[in-house]
Phi, psi and omega in degrees: 000133182291136177293138175292156177298136176307151186219142170259126179249136172243119179263141189201173170228186185294336182280335184244017186295326179295320176300320179296319179297315178295324178297317176301314180300317182296323180294313183292319182288337184270355186250142172262010186228038188297337180283354187260355180209159176258163173228128181224151172257149173243115188251137179309318185298339183272005186229089185301336182298335176289313181295329184295342183259013182309127176079355181277155188269140173216167180260133173237104184057041176083000182248132183290131175230163173255135179287126180234116179290342177272001176292147182306327187247033179290357179273349194301325177300337184288350178292347179263008185271339183309318179302319177299313184293336178268005182066028182055041176221153172076192184244149177217148165249134176238137182223156173289163179282001175248029178244132186229127184289134172251322177258192182268113183296340178299330179294338173273313181302328189262005187279161178287116180273357177053039175082358181282152176275331186223133166245133179201198177229159175292151174293323178286120184302330186270349185281147173234025187237153175267007185281337182263202178287136181255151177272107181270007183288339168223122180221143166259128189237135166265097193298330181296337181268005187236046180293343179279355176278095180234095199296312182300316179297315181292319178300312181296329181293338175298323185275354176256009177076015184261345184217129176270132181306316183295319177300318182294310190286338180256011176063027181298331184270358179276140177303133181299331182290345182268356186249132172239167182254140165251171183295146183300338179297340177280353174209066185281116189276098181054034178227129182233108179215194188291343180259358182293127174251323174226123180269123179249108178278074194276338178284100189301330181300336187236025178298129192301329183272003182250354189311128176091346181278157176296141178299132180229033173230160181259111181297151175289150174279120183229042187237043180295329181284340179221076186307326182304325179293321175298320179297319180297316181294322178292324176295320177302315180299318182293320186275323190243349182110162187298327190246009183291145174063018181271347178086212187232158174297142182257165178290142179295137183289344181252105181302332179298318184290321174296314180298320181296314180302311184287333173293321176293319177298320178301317177297320178300320179292317182292326182273353181081013177289337173213145181253165184299322182299321180295316180296320179296324176296318178297324176295316182295331179272003179063035172263343182224143184303150187294331184262024186304317182290330176294319178293317178303320183296327187262352181282162179261207178274159177305324181298330178297330181268350180256354178270147179065032180293151177295151176290147176293144176293149179297140181293000000 
């Protein structure tokens, strides 16, 4: 049986669809090998099993949460879907909709995986080990080795108490022998320098196209050292709702990263990959910042934000 063409998948929902469109553009403009791979989006709206669990309880790192399809990141289970979509054959790269290619993704798709099923990076910036939590937001996959990735079945098992979301999303349940590491530049977390291949604007509070909008995601509970604060936050969610009192998205601290996103968006508008009416609709739905067109007007070309980048810090 012929191997399918390698594919880059971007998983997204209606709230992050503009980021996904810009992400597709960044991948295509950054590659000298576009005839050798496909690019596809995986959209939340196309998978009813996600909507069917609205309001139901699941565990996230041992803490009960309610599934909300209107949460900014309701697409995250779909990052495990590429092997199914590829018929459990061939290679795939999967990325979040807030990841933008700076280098040529073919250099990742074509690399020697040394027998591993998954290449990714640790969530901890300082780690060089596969023993801890892994960042599944950018992964290179050998789909033939991942027949146990059956997303609807795994998603439903969260609500039956059989799977913790955090374990799933950080690859805790995957055999360590099946995971290899790629360089952090393939999933650079809010860092843009000379080694960046894919820029991941992962700090949701500062995503460049959200500045000034009300927060619409549910932060993770990270207060194990001081449990009373965690209790207060969980009480707030129960009484006032998931996103109450969280404030607004802030401006990204790196002007280059904001400029790069809007320069890429400007190219999408000029090339007709997205039209002005669609962006205005996203603004009206509060998925995109109100001054987006003003920022587009004043940005330069993407190369202006990619030239003269700082050197990467020594490992």
